[in-house]
N, C-alpha and C positions, 0 to 999 in steps of 0.2 A: 493725510498721509496716503490713504488709498487713492485719492485723486492724483497725486503726484506719480504713483506707480502706473496708473492707467494712461496718463499723458506720455510717460516714457515708452510704454508698450506701443501706443499709437504712433509715436514719432519713429520708432524702429520699423514698424510696418510700412510707414510712409517712405522711409529711406529705402527699404527693400524694393518697393514698387517703383520708386524713382530710378534706382539702379537697374532694375529690369528693363524699364522703358528706354533708359539711356543706351543700354546694350542693344536693344532692338533697333533703336534709331541709328546707332553706329553701323550695325550690320546692314541695314537698309541702304545707308549711304554708300558703303563699300560695294554692295551688290549693284547699285545704280551706276557707280563709277565703272565697275567691271563690264556691265552690259553696254554702257556708253562707249567704252574703249573698244569693245569688240565691234560694235556697229560702225564706229568711226575709222578704226584702224585694222581690226582683224579681218573684216571682209576685204578691205583694200589690199592687204598683204597676203591673203590666203590663196590656196590653189583654185578656189572657185571663181576668181576674177582674172581678167586678162593679165598676163605677165610673160616674161622671158624666163624659161627654166634653165638653171645652171646645174650641170651634172659634173661632179669631180671624179676623174679616173686617175687614181694614184696608187702607188705601191705595186705589189705583185698581183698580176691578173690570174685568177683561177675561176673555176665554175662558181657562180654566185646567183642562186635563185632569187634572193631578195633584191639584188640589183636589177635583174630582168623584170621582176614584178614592178619595181619602181618605174622603169622605162615604159612598161605597158600602161601604168597608171598615168604617166605624163601624156601619153598618146590620147588618153580619154579626158584629160583635164582641159582647162581653158588657157593653157600655155599657148602662146602664139608662135613660139620658136624655141629652140634648144641650143645652148652653148655647152660644148664639151670642154672642160678644162683638164688637160692631160699633162701628167708628169709621172711617167712610169717606164721602167725598163722592159716591160712585157711580162710574160709568165708562161703558163701552159698553153699548148696549141688548142686544146679543147676549150679552155677558158676564153681564149681570144675569139675562137669561132662562135661560142655562145654569145659573147658580147657583141660581136659584129652582126650576127643575125638579128639580135634584139634592136640594135641601132638602125638597121635597114628597115625593120618593121616600123620603127618610130618615124623614120624619115619619109615614109609613105603618108604620114599624117601631118607632120610638122617639118618646117625647114630646120636642118641641123648644121651647125658650123662648129668645127673643132679649133681649139686654141691650144697650141703646144707651148706650155709655160716653161718647161724645163727639158723634158725628154718624151718622145713618142717613138720608142725603139721596139723593133720586133713585134711581139703581140700587141703592144700599145699602138704601133703604127697600123696594125690591122684595125684597131678601134678607130683610129683617125680617118682611115679611108672609108669607114662606114658613114662619115659625114658628107654633106653636099659641098663643103668648102673647107679648106685647111689653112689656118693662119698660124704662123710660127714666129717666135722671137728670132732675131737675127742670129743669136748664138745658141739657140736651142739645138738639141740633137734629134735627128729623125733618121728613119731607115732601119738598118740592121735586119735586112730582109733575108731570113734564113731560119733553119730549124736545127736543133742539136739534141742528141741523146747522150747523156753522160752517165757513167757508172764507175765506181771504184773497183780496182782489182788488187786484192791483198795476197795473191798467190805466193809471191816471193817472201813476204813477211811471215806468212804461216809456215813456209818451208824452213825458215831460219829458226823458228821456235818449235819445230817438230809437230805441227798440227796438220792433219789431213782431213778435208771434208769430203765425204763420199755421198753419193746419191744413187737411187735406183729410180729410173723414170721410163715413161712409156715410149718416148722417142727422143732422138738426139737433140732436137731443138726445143724440147720442153724446158721452161724456166731458165732460159739463157738471155743475157749473160747473168751469171750468179755471183761473180766477183771472187769466188773461192777457187776457181780453176781457170786456166788459160782459155781465152775466148777463141773458139775454133774458127777457121775461115768460113765455114757454113753459117755459124751463128752471126759472125760479123756481117756477112752478106744479107742475112735475113733482117738484121737491125737496120742496115743501110737502106734496104728497100722501104722500110717505114719512113725513114728520114726523107728519102727522095720523093716519096708519094706526098707527104705533107708539104715539102718544099715546093713541089709543082703546084699544089693547091694555093699556097701563099703567093707565088709568082703570078698565078692566074688571076687572083683577086686584084693585085697591084696593076697588072696589065689592063684589066677591065675597067677598074675605077679611075685610074690615072691616065688612060688612053695613051699608053706608051708603045713606041715601036719596039720591034724585037731587039734592035741594037741598043736602044736606051734601057730596056729592061735588063739586058745582059750587063750593062754598065753599073746599074744600081743594086743588083741583087747578089753581090758577092759577099754579103754579110757585114759590110762596113756601115758605120754611122756617118752621117753628114750633118753639117751645121744647117740651120734654117736657111742661111744665105746660099749655101751650096745646093740645098734641096730645092730652092726656088728655080735655079737654073736647070736642075735635073728633072723638073716637073713633079717632084715629090710633094711639094706644097704649092699653094696658090698665091700666097701673099705673106709679106713680112709685117709683123705687128703684134698687138696684144688684143685683149678683149674689146678695146675701143674700136679697133679695126674690124673685129667681128660684128659689132653693133652697126658700124657704118655699112658693112656689106649687107646685113639684114635689112637696113633701111633702104639702101640703094636697089637691091635686087628683089626683095620680098615685100617692101612697103611697110616694114614694121618700125614704128617710131623709136628713135634712140632714147626718148624720154620714158618709155615704158619700163616699169620697175622689173628688176631681176630678182628672182627667188631661187635660192639654192635648195635643191631637193636632196634628201638623204634616204638611203635604203634602210629598212627596218633592221635594227640591231647593228648598224654600221658603226665601226669604231670601238666595239666592245670586246672583240676577240682577244686583243692583247692589252686590255686596260690594266691588267694586273702588273704587266711589265712597266708601264708608265707610272703606275702608282708606286712600285718599288723604286724606280728612278727618283721620284719626287721625295720619297722617304730618305734615300741615300743623300740627296742634295741637302735636305734639311738637317740631317745629322752631321754631315761632314763639312758643310760650308762650301763645297766645291760644286755648286749648282750646275754650271755648264758642263763640267766633266761627267757628272752623274747622268745628266740628260742625254749626252752623247752615248754613254755606255748603254743606257736603256734602249735608245733608238737602234744602236748597232746590234744589240741582242735580239731585239724584235725583228730586224731585217734578216739576221742570220737564221732565226727560227722559221720565218716565212720561207726562206729559200730551202731550208732543210726539209720542209714538208712537200716540196715540189717533186713530182715523179712523172716518168714517161717522157714523151716528146715535149720539148720546150721551145717556145718562141720568145727568147729572153736574151737581152744584151747583157754581157758581163765584161766589166772593165778588166784589162790585162793585169795579171798578178805582178806585183813589184818584187824585185829581188832584194 
């Protein structure tokens, strides 16, 4: 009887040892596979090997330190060239200026080509001219060369409900416009001087980068947007096409093989600012069964919130309001 008990105990110990070594073996195999995958594929696709970097410029452009850092990192990487994939209506003037300066620093190290996938308007066009070559789809929208300063004025509304906003300030032009009082001619002239100054800067960039005559600059800088096809004739873009045309230009002009792998770079923290809105949209879609409608509502809310956060001088294309 005692012998049977000892045999049972020994068998249990043996099973535990076998289970332990089986687990160790499985982990060793998984580790070997992971290391092998990194050696075979990770290095090949990583930033430490030659590649063409793709940078996506989308949505509303504003100051973005993470994006600037990403562009500086690309300049130090083994990327042989950079493709800017642009689909943006623009944004703040300072945000566009920051992005343009970072792109010009990058272009000193790597050839940069812009591809307008949907829109490169206003501040996004400033980003496009930061590239060495601009490719646009035939029906993409480019241009909208101009600056705008918008502010609401609710003076009449407050008068109707009997509300008066008073202030005591050090000088007449302090904190104007405030939206609670009629804008004085002096305040309007001061704001106009800001717009004109930034507008002149914008036109100067376009004239310098696109080598436009005074007559051509006057023609394209009245705030309109143009199709890619129109922009080609107006010297706003260099070529009609897509990313394949950009790769062909890089091969033809810079000797960069079209077979070289493209790697999309992302700024740290990119895409997380409005993730709660997208998550809410997904929950609504799942609960209601109207997935497309819920997604559109989420995206519309996100866009409206982005625009509401803009302040100051804007280089932003805005579609005309529909009656």
